[in-house]
PQR file of N, CA, C, O and H, with PARSE charges and radii, in Angstrom:
ATOM      1  N   UNK A   1       5.182  -4.112 -11.808 -0.4000 1.5000
ATOM      2  CA  UNK A   1       5.861  -3.881 -13.145 -0.0000 2.0000
ATOM      3  C   UNK A   1       7.182  -3.071 -12.826  0.5500 1.7000
ATOM      4  O   UNK A   1       7.526  -2.097 -13.495 -0.5500 1.4000
ATOM      5  N   UNK A   2       7.843  -3.527 -11.818 -0.4000 1.5000
ATOM      6  CA  UNK A   2       9.127  -2.941 -11.419 -0.0000 2.0000
ATOM      7  C   UNK A   2      10.254  -3.793 -12.080  0.5500 1.7000
ATOM      8  O   UNK A   2      10.139  -5.013 -12.200 -0.5500 1.4000
ATOM      9  H   UNK A   2       7.564  -4.318 -11.275  0.4000 1.0000
ATOM     10  N   UNK A   3      11.319  -3.116 -12.492 -0.4000 1.5000
ATOM     11  CA  UNK A   3      12.418  -3.892 -13.067 -0.0000 2.0000
ATOM     12  C   UNK A   3      13.083  -4.769 -11.970  0.5500 1.7000
ATOM     13  O   UNK A   3      13.585  -4.269 -10.963 -0.5500 1.4000
ATOM     14  H   UNK A   3      11.413  -2.125 -12.395  0.4000 1.0000
ATOM     15  N   UNK A   4      13.060  -6.105 -12.219 -0.4000 1.5000
ATOM     16  CA  UNK A   4      13.807  -7.087 -11.318 -0.0000 2.0000
ATOM     17  C   UNK A   4      13.126  -7.506 -10.139  0.5500 1.7000
ATOM     18  O   UNK A   4      13.626  -8.383  -9.434 -0.5500 1.4000
ATOM     19  H   UNK A   4      12.653  -6.511 -13.037  0.4000 1.0000
ATOM     20  N   UNK A   5      11.920  -6.914  -9.818 -0.4000 1.5000
ATOM     21  CA  UNK A   5      11.177  -7.276  -8.663 -0.0000 2.0000
ATOM     22  C   UNK A   5       9.707  -7.038  -8.881  0.5500 1.7000
ATOM     23  O   UNK A   5       9.331  -6.093  -9.575 -0.5500 1.4000
ATOM     24  H   UNK A   5      11.514  -6.201 -10.391  0.4000 1.0000
ATOM     25  N   UNK A   6       8.867  -7.873  -8.306 -0.4000 1.5000
ATOM     26  CA  UNK A   6       7.409  -7.634  -8.458 -0.0000 2.0000
ATOM     27  C   UNK A   6       6.945  -6.828  -7.207  0.5500 1.7000
ATOM     28  O   UNK A   6       7.611  -6.806  -6.171 -0.5500 1.4000
ATOM     29  H   UNK A   6       9.172  -8.641  -7.743  0.4000 1.0000
ATOM     30  N   UNK A   7       5.832  -6.205  -7.355 -0.4000 1.5000
ATOM     31  CA  UNK A   7       5.279  -5.338  -6.259 -0.0000 2.0000
ATOM     32  C   UNK A   7       5.020  -6.091  -4.999  0.5500 1.7000
ATOM     33  O   UNK A   7       5.254  -5.559  -3.914 -0.5500 1.4000
ATOM     34  H   UNK A   7       5.292  -6.223  -8.196  0.4000 1.0000
ATOM     35  N   UNK A   8       4.538  -7.328  -5.088 -0.4000 1.5000
ATOM     36  CA  UNK A   8       4.218  -8.108  -3.873 -0.0000 2.0000
ATOM     37  C   UNK A   8       5.479  -8.341  -3.088  0.5500 1.7000
ATOM     38  O   UNK A   8       5.470  -8.192  -1.866 -0.5500 1.4000
ATOM     39  H   UNK A   8       4.348  -7.760  -5.970  0.4000 1.0000
ATOM     40  N   UNK A   9       6.559  -8.699  -3.735 -0.4000 1.5000
ATOM     41  CA  UNK A   9       7.846  -8.984  -3.065 -0.0000 2.0000
ATOM     42  C   UNK A   9       8.407  -7.692  -2.463  0.5500 1.7000
ATOM     43  O   UNK A   9       9.005  -7.716  -1.387 -0.5500 1.4000
ATOM     44  H   UNK A   9       6.567  -8.820  -4.727  0.4000 1.0000
ATOM     45  N   UNK A  10       8.218  -6.581  -3.147 -0.4000 1.5000
ATOM     46  CA  UNK A  10       8.731  -5.326  -2.675 -0.0000 2.0000
ATOM     47  C   UNK A  10       7.915  -4.945  -1.356  0.5500 1.7000
ATOM     48  O   UNK A  10       8.504  -4.494  -0.374 -0.5500 1.4000
ATOM     49  H   UNK A  10       7.732  -6.561  -4.021  0.4000 1.0000
ATOM     50  N   UNK A  11       6.691  -5.123  -1.373 -0.4000 1.5000
ATOM     51  CA  UNK A  11       5.856  -4.791  -0.132 -0.0000 2.0000
ATOM     52  C   UNK A  11       6.269  -5.657   0.964  0.5500 1.7000
ATOM     53  O   UNK A  11       6.515  -5.143   2.055 -0.5500 1.4000
ATOM     54  H   UNK A  11       6.212  -5.489  -2.171  0.4000 1.0000
ATOM     55  N   UNK A  12       6.377  -6.966   0.789 -0.4000 1.5000
ATOM     56  CA  UNK A  12       6.796  -7.911   1.797 -0.0000 2.0000
ATOM     57  C   UNK A  12       8.146  -7.524   2.392  0.5500 1.7000
ATOM     58  O   UNK A  12       8.315  -7.446   3.609 -0.5500 1.4000
ATOM     59  H   UNK A  12       6.178  -7.384  -0.097  0.4000 1.0000
ATOM     60  N   UNK A  13       9.083  -7.290   1.511 -0.4000 1.5000
ATOM     61  CA  UNK A  13      10.508  -6.928   1.997 -0.0000 2.0000
ATOM     62  C   UNK A  13      10.437  -5.582   2.733  0.5500 1.7000
ATOM     63  O   UNK A  13      11.098  -5.428   3.760 -0.5500 1.4000
ATOM     64  H   UNK A  13       8.946  -7.354   0.523  0.4000 1.0000
ATOM     65  N   UNK A  14       9.680  -4.630   2.259 -0.4000 1.5000
ATOM     66  CA  UNK A  14       9.585  -3.244   2.984 -0.0000 2.0000
ATOM     67  C   UNK A  14       9.024  -3.531   4.329  0.5500 1.7000
ATOM     68  O   UNK A  14       9.585  -3.046   5.312 -0.5500 1.4000
ATOM     69  H   UNK A  14       9.143  -4.756   1.425  0.4000 1.0000
ATOM     70  N   UNK A  15       7.991  -4.260   4.461 -0.4000 1.5000
ATOM     71  CA  UNK A  15       7.350  -4.459   5.780 -0.0000 2.0000
ATOM     72  C   UNK A  15       8.250  -5.273   6.717  0.5500 1.7000
ATOM     73  O   UNK A  15       8.027  -5.220   7.926 -0.5500 1.4000
ATOM     74  H   UNK A  15       7.535  -4.655   3.663  0.4000 1.0000
ATOM     75  N   UNK A  16       9.224  -6.000   6.251 -0.4000 1.5000
ATOM     76  CA  UNK A  16      10.109  -6.838   7.102 -0.0000 2.0000
ATOM     77  C   UNK A  16      11.324  -6.118   7.580  0.5500 1.7000
ATOM     78  O   UNK A  16      12.074  -6.644   8.401 -0.5500 1.4000
ATOM     79  H   UNK A  16       9.405  -6.043   5.269  0.4000 1.0000
ATOM     80  N   UNK A  17      11.542  -4.911   7.083 -0.4000 1.5000
ATOM     81  CA  UNK A  17      12.689  -4.153   7.461 -0.0000 2.0000
ATOM     82  C   UNK A  17      12.523  -3.595   8.914  0.5500 1.7000
ATOM     83  O   UNK A  17      11.542  -2.892   9.158 -0.5500 1.4000
ATOM     84  H   UNK A  17      10.932  -4.484   6.416  0.4000 1.0000
ATOM     85  N   UNK A  18      13.397  -3.865   9.844 -0.4000 1.5000
ATOM     86  CA  UNK A  18      13.194  -3.409  11.270 -0.0000 2.0000
ATOM     87  C   UNK A  18      12.880  -1.976  11.400  0.5500 1.7000
ATOM     88  O   UNK A  18      11.971  -1.651  12.164 -0.5500 1.4000
ATOM     89  H   UNK A  18      14.194  -4.435   9.646  0.4000 1.0000
ATOM     90  N   UNK A  19      13.546  -1.062  10.725 -0.4000 1.5000
ATOM     91  CA  UNK A  19      13.131   0.373  10.912 -0.0000 2.0000
ATOM     92  C   UNK A  19      11.765   0.771  10.430  0.5500 1.7000
ATOM     93  O   UNK A  19      11.219   1.808  10.807 -0.5500 1.4000
ATOM     94  H   UNK A  19      14.284  -1.326  10.105  0.4000 1.0000
ATOM     95  N   UNK A  20      11.215  -0.101   9.568 -0.4000 1.5000
ATOM     96  CA  UNK A  20       9.881   0.159   8.961 -0.0000 2.0000
ATOM     97  C   UNK A  20       8.728  -0.591   9.584  0.5500 1.7000
ATOM     98  O   UNK A  20       7.565  -0.290   9.314 -0.5500 1.4000
ATOM     99  H   UNK A  20      11.659  -0.943   9.262  0.4000 1.0000
ATOM    100  N   UNK A  21       9.042  -1.570  10.419 -0.4000 1.5000
ATOM    101  CA  UNK A  21       8.007  -2.361  11.080 -0.0000 2.0000
ATOM    102  C   UNK A  21       7.140  -1.408  11.838  0.5500 1.7000
ATOM    103  O   UNK A  21       7.618  -0.571  12.603 -0.5500 1.4000
ATOM    104  H   UNK A  21       9.986  -1.815  10.639  0.4000 1.0000
ATOM    105  N   UNK A  22       5.826  -1.548  11.611 -0.4000 1.5000
ATOM    106  CA  UNK A  22       4.834  -0.683  12.263 -0.0000 2.0000
ATOM    107  C   UNK A  22       4.474   0.565  11.424  0.5500 1.7000
ATOM    108  O   UNK A  22       3.497   1.254  11.717 -0.5500 1.4000
ATOM    109  H   UNK A  22       5.438  -2.228  10.989  0.4000 1.0000
ATOM    110  N   UNK A  23       5.276   0.843  10.382 -0.4000 1.5000
ATOM    111  CA  UNK A  23       4.916   2.017   9.564 -0.0000 2.0000
ATOM    112  C   UNK A  23       3.760   1.705   8.705  0.5500 1.7000
ATOM    113  O   UNK A  23       3.475   0.539   8.430 -0.5500 1.4000
ATOM    114  H   UNK A  23       6.070   0.284  10.144  0.4000 1.0000
ATOM    115  N   UNK A  24       3.095   2.702   8.280 -0.4000 1.5000
ATOM    116  CA  UNK A  24       1.948   2.537   7.341 -0.0000 2.0000
ATOM    117  C   UNK A  24       2.484   2.721   5.879  0.5500 1.7000
ATOM    118  O   UNK A  24       3.116   3.722   5.540 -0.5500 1.4000
ATOM    119  H   UNK A  24       3.327   3.649   8.504  0.4000 1.0000
ATOM    120  N   UNK A  25       2.213   1.778   5.116 -0.4000 1.5000
ATOM    121  CA  UNK A  25       2.553   1.760   3.675 -0.0000 2.0000
ATOM    122  C   UNK A  25       1.303   2.011   2.852  0.5500 1.7000
ATOM    123  O   UNK A  25       0.283   1.365   3.093 -0.5500 1.4000
ATOM    124  H   UNK A  25       1.700   0.965   5.391  0.4000 1.0000
ATOM    125  N   UNK A  26       1.341   2.877   1.941 -0.4000 1.5000
ATOM    126  CA  UNK A  26       0.223   3.087   1.033 -0.0000 2.0000
ATOM    127  C   UNK A  26       0.747   2.743  -0.363  0.5500 1.7000
ATOM    128  O   UNK A  26       1.793   3.261  -0.755 -0.5500 1.4000
ATOM    129  H   UNK A  26       2.170   3.401   1.746  0.4000 1.0000
ATOM    130  N   UNK A  27       0.070   1.904  -1.113 -0.4000 1.5000
ATOM    131  CA  UNK A  27       0.488   1.462  -2.436 -0.0000 2.0000
ATOM    132  C   UNK A  27      -0.281   2.239  -3.461  0.5500 1.7000
ATOM    133  O   UNK A  27      -1.509   2.315  -3.406 -0.5500 1.4000
ATOM    134  H   UNK A  27      -0.779   1.483  -0.795  0.4000 1.0000
ATOM    135  N   UNK A  28       0.453   2.832  -4.422 -0.4000 1.5000
ATOM    136  CA  UNK A  28      -0.130   3.421  -5.580 -0.0000 2.0000
ATOM    137  C   UNK A  28       0.050   2.454  -6.781  0.5500 1.7000
ATOM    138  O   UNK A  28       1.173   2.044  -7.075 -0.5500 1.4000
ATOM    139  H   UNK A  28       1.450   2.770  -4.466  0.4000 1.0000
ATOM    140  N   UNK A  29      -0.960   2.122  -7.413 -0.4000 1.5000
ATOM    141  CA  UNK A  29      -0.799   1.130  -8.548 -0.0000 2.0000
ATOM    142  C   UNK A  29      -1.694   1.458  -9.800  0.5500 1.7000
ATOM    143  O   UNK A  29      -2.740   2.099  -9.696 -0.5500 1.4000
ATOM    144  H   UNK A  29      -1.873   2.454  -7.174  0.4000 1.0000
ATOM    145  N   UNK A  30      -1.256   1.018 -10.880 -0.4000 1.5000
ATOM    146  CA  UNK A  30      -2.076   1.146 -12.107 -0.0000 2.0000
ATOM    147  C   UNK A  30      -2.858  -0.059 -12.308  0.5500 1.7000
ATOM    148  O   UNK A  30      -3.692  -0.095 -13.213 -0.5500 1.4000
ATOM    149  H   UNK A  30      -0.406   0.497 -10.965  0.4000 1.0000
ATOM    150  N   UNK A  31      -2.646  -1.107 -11.495 -0.4000 1.5000
ATOM    151  CA  UNK A  31      -3.372  -2.396 -11.605 -0.0000 2.0000
ATOM    152  C   UNK A  31      -4.781  -2.253 -11.119  0.5500 1.7000
ATOM    153  O   UNK A  31      -4.995  -1.745 -10.018 -0.5500 1.4000
ATOM    154  H   UNK A  31      -1.969  -1.077 -10.760  0.4000 1.0000
ATOM    155  N   UNK A  32      -5.786  -2.692 -11.915 -0.4000 1.5000
ATOM    156  CA  UNK A  32      -7.165  -2.604 -11.408 -0.0000 2.0000
ATOM    157  C   UNK A  32      -7.377  -3.748 -10.474  0.5500 1.7000
ATOM    158  O   UNK A  32      -6.503  -4.602 -10.324 -0.5500 1.4000
ATOM    159  H   UNK A  32      -5.612  -3.105 -12.809  0.4000 1.0000
ATOM    160  N   UNK A  33      -8.590  -3.787  -9.804 -0.4000 1.5000
ATOM    161  CA  UNK A  33      -8.903  -4.727  -8.800 -0.0000 2.0000
ATOM    162  C   UNK A  33      -8.663  -6.206  -9.195  0.5500 1.7000
ATOM    163  O   UNK A  33      -8.147  -7.020  -8.429 -0.5500 1.4000
ATOM    164  H   UNK A  33      -9.299  -3.093  -9.926  0.4000 1.0000
ATOM    165  N   UNK A  34      -9.072  -6.483 -10.434 -0.4000 1.5000
ATOM    166  CA  UNK A  34      -8.919  -7.884 -10.920 -0.0000 2.0000
ATOM    167  C   UNK A  34      -7.431  -8.259 -11.047  0.5500 1.7000
ATOM    168  O   UNK A  34      -7.019  -9.365 -10.698 -0.5500 1.4000
ATOM    169  H   UNK A  34      -9.491  -5.821 -11.056  0.4000 1.0000
ATOM    170  N   UNK A  35      -6.624  -7.281 -11.569 -0.4000 1.5000
ATOM    171  CA  UNK A  35      -5.203  -7.589 -11.682 -0.0000 2.0000
ATOM    172  C   UNK A  35      -4.422  -7.649 -10.285  0.5500 1.7000
ATOM    173  O   UNK A  35      -3.402  -8.318 -10.123 -0.5500 1.4000
ATOM    174  H   UNK A  35      -6.959  -6.382 -11.853  0.4000 1.0000
ATOM    175  N   UNK A  36      -5.008  -6.893  -9.329 -0.4000 1.5000
ATOM    176  CA  UNK A  36      -4.357  -6.850  -7.967 -0.0000 2.0000
ATOM    177  C   UNK A  36      -4.730  -8.208  -7.214  0.5500 1.7000
ATOM    178  O   UNK A  36      -4.098  -8.544  -6.212 -0.5500 1.4000
ATOM    179  H   UNK A  36      -5.837  -6.349  -9.460  0.4000 1.0000
ATOM    180  N   UNK A  37      -5.700  -8.924  -7.689 -0.4000 1.5000
ATOM    181  CA  UNK A  37      -6.156 -10.143  -6.924 -0.0000 2.0000
ATOM    182  C   UNK A  37      -4.971 -11.081  -6.733  0.5500 1.7000
ATOM    183  O   UNK A  37      -4.871 -11.711  -5.679 -0.5500 1.4000
ATOM    184  H   UNK A  37      -6.214  -8.651  -8.503  0.4000 1.0000
ATOM    185  N   UNK A  38      -4.108 -11.197  -7.663 -0.4000 1.5000
ATOM    186  CA  UNK A  38      -2.957 -12.081  -7.610 -0.0000 2.0000
ATOM    187  C   UNK A  38      -2.017 -11.680  -6.464  0.5500 1.7000
ATOM    188  O   UNK A  38      -1.228 -12.506  -6.004 -0.5500 1.4000
ATOM    189  H   UNK A  38      -4.189 -10.686  -8.519  0.4000 1.0000
ATOM    190  N   UNK A  39      -2.090 -10.429  -5.996 -0.4000 1.5000
ATOM    191  CA  UNK A  39      -1.183  -9.891  -4.961 -0.0000 2.0000
ATOM    192  C   UNK A  39      -1.952  -9.636  -3.644  0.5500 1.7000
ATOM    193  O   UNK A  39      -1.495  -8.894  -2.775 -0.5500 1.4000
ATOM    194  H   UNK A  39      -2.731  -9.758  -6.369  0.4000 1.0000
ATOM    195  N   UNK A  40      -3.084 -10.248  -3.532 -0.4000 1.5000
ATOM    196  CA  UNK A  40      -3.991 -10.057  -2.332 -0.0000 2.0000
ATOM    197  C   UNK A  40      -3.250 -10.344  -0.999  0.5500 1.7000
ATOM    198  O   UNK A  40      -3.423  -9.590  -0.042 -0.5500 1.4000
ATOM    199  H   UNK A  40      -3.455 -10.851  -4.239  0.4000 1.0000
ATOM    200  N   UNK A  41      -2.453 -11.385  -0.920 -0.4000 1.5000
ATOM    201  CA  UNK A  41      -1.783 -11.715   0.276 -0.0000 2.0000
ATOM    202  C   UNK A  41      -0.803 -10.587   0.736  0.5500 1.7000
ATOM    203  O   UNK A  41      -0.766 -10.211   1.907 -0.5500 1.4000
ATOM    204  H   UNK A  41      -2.312 -11.998  -1.697  0.4000 1.0000
ATOM    205  N   UNK A  42      -0.020 -10.074  -0.238 -0.4000 1.5000
ATOM    206  CA  UNK A  42       0.907  -9.053   0.097 -0.0000 2.0000
ATOM    207  C   UNK A  42       0.274  -7.685   0.431  0.5500 1.7000
ATOM    208  O   UNK A  42       0.819  -6.859   1.163 -0.5500 1.4000
ATOM    209  H   UNK A  42      -0.050 -10.379  -1.190  0.4000 1.0000
ATOM    210  N   UNK A  43      -0.911  -7.517  -0.162 -0.4000 1.5000
ATOM    211  CA  UNK A  43      -1.614  -6.262   0.019 -0.0000 2.0000
ATOM    212  C   UNK A  43      -2.624  -6.252   1.176  0.5500 1.7000
ATOM    213  O   UNK A  43      -3.290  -5.239   1.394 -0.5500 1.4000
ATOM    214  H   UNK A  43      -1.354  -8.188  -0.757  0.4000 1.0000
ATOM    215  N   UNK A  44      -2.745  -7.330   1.899 -0.4000 1.5000
ATOM    216  CA  UNK A  44      -3.684  -7.514   3.018 -0.0000 2.0000
ATOM    217  C   UNK A  44      -3.337  -6.454   4.063  0.5500 1.7000
ATOM    218  O   UNK A  44      -2.223  -6.429   4.587 -0.5500 1.4000
ATOM    219  H   UNK A  44      -2.204  -8.152   1.721  0.4000 1.0000
ATOM    220  N   UNK A  45      -4.264  -5.615   4.348 -0.4000 1.5000
ATOM    221  CA  UNK A  45      -4.097  -4.561   5.339 -0.0000 2.0000
ATOM    222  C   UNK A  45      -3.358  -3.354   4.846  0.5500 1.7000
ATOM    223  O   UNK A  45      -3.103  -2.444   5.635 -0.5500 1.4000
ATOM    224  H   UNK A  45      -5.169  -5.635   3.922  0.4000 1.0000
ATOM    225  N   UNK A  46      -2.989  -3.290   3.547 -0.4000 1.5000
ATOM    226  CA  UNK A  46      -2.286  -2.129   3.041 -0.0000 2.0000
ATOM    227  C   UNK A  46      -3.289  -1.334   2.176  0.5500 1.7000
ATOM    228  O   UNK A  46      -3.914  -1.875   1.264 -0.5500 1.4000
ATOM    229  H   UNK A  46      -3.196  -4.030   2.906  0.4000 1.0000
ATOM    230  N   UNK A  47      -3.418  -0.020   2.498 -0.4000 1.5000
ATOM    231  CA  UNK A  47      -4.275   0.798   1.639 -0.0000 2.0000
ATOM    232  C   UNK A  47      -3.703   0.833   0.176  0.5500 1.7000
ATOM    233  O   UNK A  47      -2.499   0.963  -0.047 -0.5500 1.4000
ATOM    234  H   UNK A  47      -2.910   0.419   3.239  0.4000 1.0000
ATOM    235  N   UNK A  48      -4.592   0.716  -0.736 -0.4000 1.5000
ATOM    236  CA  UNK A  48      -4.193   0.656  -2.132 -0.0000 2.0000
ATOM    237  C   UNK A  48      -5.052   1.827  -2.873  0.5500 1.7000
ATOM    238  O   UNK A  48      -6.275   1.932  -2.777 -0.5500 1.4000
ATOM    239  H   UNK A  48      -5.569   0.611  -0.555  0.4000 1.0000
ATOM    240  N   UNK A  49      -4.251   2.641  -3.587 -0.4000 1.5000
ATOM    241  CA  UNK A  49      -4.890   3.695  -4.390 -0.0000 2.0000
ATOM    242  C   UNK A  49      -4.625   3.413  -5.878  0.5500 1.7000
ATOM    243  O   UNK A  49      -3.480   3.264  -6.307 -0.5500 1.4000
ATOM    244  H   UNK A  49      -3.258   2.556  -3.665  0.4000 1.0000
ATOM    245  N   UNK A  50      -5.679   3.350  -6.620 -0.4000 1.5000
ATOM    246  CA  UNK A  50      -5.626   3.025  -8.003 -0.0000 2.0000
ATOM    247  C   UNK A  50      -5.252   4.359  -8.753  0.5500 1.7000
ATOM    248  O   UNK A  50      -5.980   5.346  -8.644 -0.5500 1.4000
ATOM    249  H   UNK A  50      -6.609   3.471  -6.272  0.4000 1.0000
ATOM    250  N   UNK A  51      -4.152   4.375  -9.486 -0.4000 1.5000
ATOM    251  CA  UNK A  51      -3.658   5.610 -10.053 -0.0000 2.0000
ATOM    252  C   UNK A  51      -4.620   6.403 -10.894  0.5500 1.7000
ATOM    253  O   UNK A  51      -4.561   7.630 -10.816 -0.5500 1.4000
ATOM    254  H   UNK A  51      -3.561   3.573  -9.575  0.4000 1.0000
ATOM    255  N   UNK A  52      -5.463   5.860 -11.657 -0.4000 1.5000
ATOM    256  CA  UNK A  52      -6.432   6.684 -12.436 -0.0000 2.0000
ATOM    257  C   UNK A  52      -7.427   7.410 -11.480  0.5500 1.7000
ATOM    258  O   UNK A  52      -8.153   8.295 -11.933 -0.5500 1.4000
ATOM    259  H   UNK A  52      -5.511   4.863 -11.721  0.4000 1.0000
ATOM    260  N   UNK A  53      -7.477   7.048 -10.146 -0.4000 1.5000
ATOM    261  CA  UNK A  53      -8.327   7.720  -9.240 -0.0000 2.0000
ATOM    262  C   UNK A  53      -7.489   8.350  -8.141  0.5500 1.7000
ATOM    263  O   UNK A  53      -7.972   8.560  -7.029 -0.5500 1.4000
ATOM    264  H   UNK A  53      -6.888   6.329  -9.778  0.4000 1.0000
ATOM    265  N   UNK A  54      -6.258   8.647  -8.444 -0.4000 1.5000
ATOM    266  CA  UNK A  54      -5.299   9.113  -7.374 -0.0000 2.0000
ATOM    267  C   UNK A  54      -5.834  10.351  -6.738  0.5500 1.7000
ATOM    268  O   UNK A  54      -5.829  10.434  -5.510 -0.5500 1.4000
ATOM    269  H   UNK A  54      -5.865   8.476  -9.348  0.4000 1.0000
ATOM    270  N   UNK A  55      -6.318  11.365  -7.513 -0.4000 1.5000
ATOM    271  CA  UNK A  55      -6.769  12.651  -6.897 -0.0000 2.0000
ATOM    272  C   UNK A  55      -7.933  12.497  -6.049  0.5500 1.7000
ATOM    273  O   UNK A  55      -8.059  13.220  -5.061 -0.5500 1.4000
ATOM    274  H   UNK A  55      -6.322  11.297  -8.511  0.4000 1.0000
ATOM    275  N   UNK A  56      -8.848  11.566  -6.366 -0.4000 1.5000
ATOM    276  CA  UNK A  56     -10.023  11.313  -5.578 -0.0000 2.0000
ATOM    277  C   UNK A  56      -9.765  10.490  -4.315  0.5500 1.7000
ATOM    278  O   UNK A  56     -10.366  10.723  -3.267 -0.5500 1.4000
ATOM    279  H   UNK A  56      -8.746  10.979  -7.169  0.4000 1.0000
ATOM    280  N   UNK A  57      -8.877   9.544  -4.442 -0.4000 1.5000
ATOM    281  CA  UNK A  57      -8.731   8.540  -3.374 -0.0000 2.0000
ATOM    282  C   UNK A  57      -7.558   8.871  -2.409  0.5500 1.7000
ATOM    283  O   UNK A  57      -7.675   8.585  -1.217 -0.5500 1.4000
ATOM    284  H   UNK A  57      -8.388   9.354  -5.294  0.4000 1.0000
ATOM    285  N   UNK A  58      -6.475   9.440  -2.865 -0.4000 1.5000
ATOM    286  CA  UNK A  58      -5.322   9.612  -2.012 -0.0000 2.0000
ATOM    287  C   UNK A  58      -5.536  10.445  -0.771  0.5500 1.7000
ATOM    288  O   UNK A  58      -5.115  10.067   0.322 -0.5500 1.4000
ATOM    289  H   UNK A  58      -6.381   9.672  -3.833  0.4000 1.0000
ATOM    290  N   UNK A  59      -6.213  11.618  -0.945 -0.4000 1.5000
ATOM    291  CA  UNK A  59      -6.389  12.439   0.315 -0.0000 2.0000
ATOM    292  C   UNK A  59      -7.133  11.647   1.448  0.5500 1.7000
ATOM    293  O   UNK A  59      -6.774  11.738   2.622 -0.5500 1.4000
ATOM    294  H   UNK A  59      -6.555  11.925  -1.833  0.4000 1.0000
ATOM    295  N   UNK A  60      -8.147  10.893   1.058 -0.4000 1.5000
ATOM    296  CA  UNK A  60      -8.958  10.173   2.032 -0.0000 2.0000
ATOM    297  C   UNK A  60      -8.130   9.118   2.718  0.5500 1.7000
ATOM    298  O   UNK A  60      -8.229   8.919   3.929 -0.5500 1.4000
ATOM    299  H   UNK A  60      -8.439  10.819   0.104  0.4000 1.0000
ATOM    300  N   UNK A  61      -7.285   8.421   1.911 -0.4000 1.5000
ATOM    301  CA  UNK A  61      -6.456   7.373   2.424 -0.0000 2.0000
ATOM    302  C   UNK A  61      -5.422   7.976   3.377  0.5500 1.7000
ATOM    303  O   UNK A  61      -5.190   7.404   4.442 -0.5500 1.4000
ATOM    304  H   UNK A  61      -7.205   8.583   0.927  0.4000 1.0000
ATOM    305  N   UNK A  62      -4.823   9.048   3.060 -0.4000 1.5000
ATOM    306  CA  UNK A  62      -3.775   9.677   3.854 -0.0000 2.0000
ATOM    307  C   UNK A  62      -4.398  10.190   5.184  0.5500 1.7000
ATOM    308  O   UNK A  62      -3.745  10.093   6.223 -0.5500 1.4000
ATOM    309  H   UNK A  62      -5.011   9.513   2.195  0.4000 1.0000
ATOM    310  N   UNK A  63      -5.581  10.706   5.180 -0.4000 1.5000
ATOM    311  CA  UNK A  63      -6.219  11.166   6.380 -0.0000 2.0000
ATOM    312  C   UNK A  63      -6.510  10.014   7.270  0.5500 1.7000
ATOM    313  O   UNK A  63      -6.333  10.106   8.485 -0.5500 1.4000
ATOM    314  H   UNK A  63      -6.112  10.785   4.336  0.4000 1.0000
ATOM    315  N   UNK A  64      -6.962   8.905   6.691 -0.4000 1.5000
ATOM    316  CA  UNK A  64      -7.250   7.707   7.472 -0.0000 2.0000
ATOM    317  C   UNK A  64      -6.017   7.142   8.110  0.5500 1.7000
ATOM    318  O   UNK A  64      -6.062   6.677   9.249 -0.5500 1.4000
ATOM    319  H   UNK A  64      -7.106   8.830   5.704  0.4000 1.0000
ATOM    320  N   UNK A  65      -4.906   7.171   7.395 -0.4000 1.5000
ATOM    321  CA  UNK A  65      -3.562   6.640   7.914 -0.0000 2.0000
ATOM    322  C   UNK A  65      -3.063   7.566   9.079  0.5500 1.7000
ATOM    323  O   UNK A  65      -2.576   7.120  10.118 -0.5500 1.4000
ATOM    324  H   UNK A  65      -4.869   7.549   6.469  0.4000 1.0000
ATOM    325  N   UNK A  66      -3.229   8.876   8.807 -0.4000 1.5000
ATOM    326  CA  UNK A  66      -2.757   9.770   9.940 -0.0000 2.0000
ATOM    327  C   UNK A  66      -3.649   9.669  11.172  0.5500 1.7000
ATOM    328  O   UNK A  66      -3.135   9.728  12.289 -0.5500 1.4000
ATOM    329  H   UNK A  66      -3.624   9.238   7.963  0.4000 1.0000
ATOM    330  N   UNK A  67      -4.968   9.519  11.015 -0.4000 1.5000
ATOM    331  CA  UNK A  67      -5.836   9.294  12.118 -0.0000 2.0000
ATOM    332  C   UNK A  67      -5.506   8.052  12.895  0.5500 1.7000
ATOM    333  O   UNK A  67      -5.514   8.040  14.126 -0.5500 1.4000
ATOM    334  H   UNK A  67      -5.385   9.471  10.108  0.4000 1.0000
ATOM    335  N   UNK A  68      -5.192   6.914  12.089 -0.4000 1.5000
ATOM    336  CA  UNK A  68      -4.888   5.700  12.765 -0.0000 2.0000
ATOM    337  C   UNK A  68      -3.538   5.769  13.501  0.5500 1.7000
ATOM    338  O   UNK A  68      -3.373   5.156  14.557 -0.5500 1.4000
ATOM    339  H   UNK A  68      -5.186   6.924  11.089  0.4000 1.0000
ATOM    340  N   UNK A  69      -2.597   6.499  12.952 -0.4000 1.5000
ATOM    341  CA  UNK A  69      -1.321   6.679  13.574 -0.0000 2.0000
ATOM    342  C   UNK A  69      -1.447   7.531  14.883  0.5500 1.7000
ATOM    343  O   UNK A  69      -0.783   7.273  15.888 -0.5500 1.4000
ATOM    344  H   UNK A  69      -2.730   6.996  12.095  0.4000 1.0000
ATOM    345  N   UNK A  70      -2.333   8.550  14.805 -0.4000 1.5000
ATOM    346  CA  UNK A  70      -2.601   9.388  15.947 -0.0000 2.0000
ATOM    347  C   UNK A  70      -3.260   8.559  17.104  0.5500 1.7000
ATOM    348  O   UNK A  70      -2.942   8.725  18.281 -0.5500 1.4000
ATOM    349  H   UNK A  70      -2.872   8.759  13.989  0.4000 1.0000
ATOM    350  N   UNK A  71      -4.175   7.682  16.696 -0.4000 1.5000
ATOM    351  CA  UNK A  71      -4.915   6.957  17.663 -0.0000 2.0000
ATOM    352  C   UNK A  71      -3.999   5.873  18.283  0.5500 1.7000
ATOM    353  O   UNK A  71      -4.216   5.464  19.424 -0.5500 1.4000
ATOM    354  H   UNK A  71      -4.434   7.547  15.740  0.4000 1.0000
ATOM    355  N   UNK A  72      -2.981   5.410  17.532 -0.4000 1.5000
ATOM    356  CA  UNK A  72      -2.070   4.366  18.007 -0.0000 2.0000
ATOM    357  C   UNK A  72      -1.037   4.929  18.890  0.5500 1.7000
ATOM    358  O   UNK A  72      -0.539   4.248  19.786 -0.5500 1.4000
ATOM    359  H   UNK A  72      -2.805   5.742  16.606  0.4000 1.0000
ATOM    360  N   UNK A  73      -0.672   6.242  18.652 -0.4000 1.5000
ATOM    361  CA  UNK A  73       0.366   6.860  19.391 -0.0000 2.0000
ATOM    362  C   UNK A  73       0.029   7.540  20.543  0.5500 1.7000
ATOM    363  O   UNK A  73       0.903   8.090  21.212 -0.5500 1.4000
ATOM    364  H   UNK A  73      -1.076   6.795  17.924  0.4000 1.0000
TER
END
C-alpha cells in the first residue's frame, strides 16, 4: 500500500541493488498471512513482522538476523 509501487516490487528492487545484496531485509506489514500470500515469491526468505504483533515479534526477528549475520561473518 505504498504510493506508486507495491511492496513486492519494492522488496525485489531493494534486494537487487548492488550495495544491498547480501543485506538482511525485515518487512513490517499490516497485511495478514492471507493477504501476504499474493506476495509470497517476493517475501521468500525475508522475515516478516505483522504490525499488530510488532512488540512481540520484532525483537526475536532482529536477534535471529543479528545471529545469522554474526555466523556468516
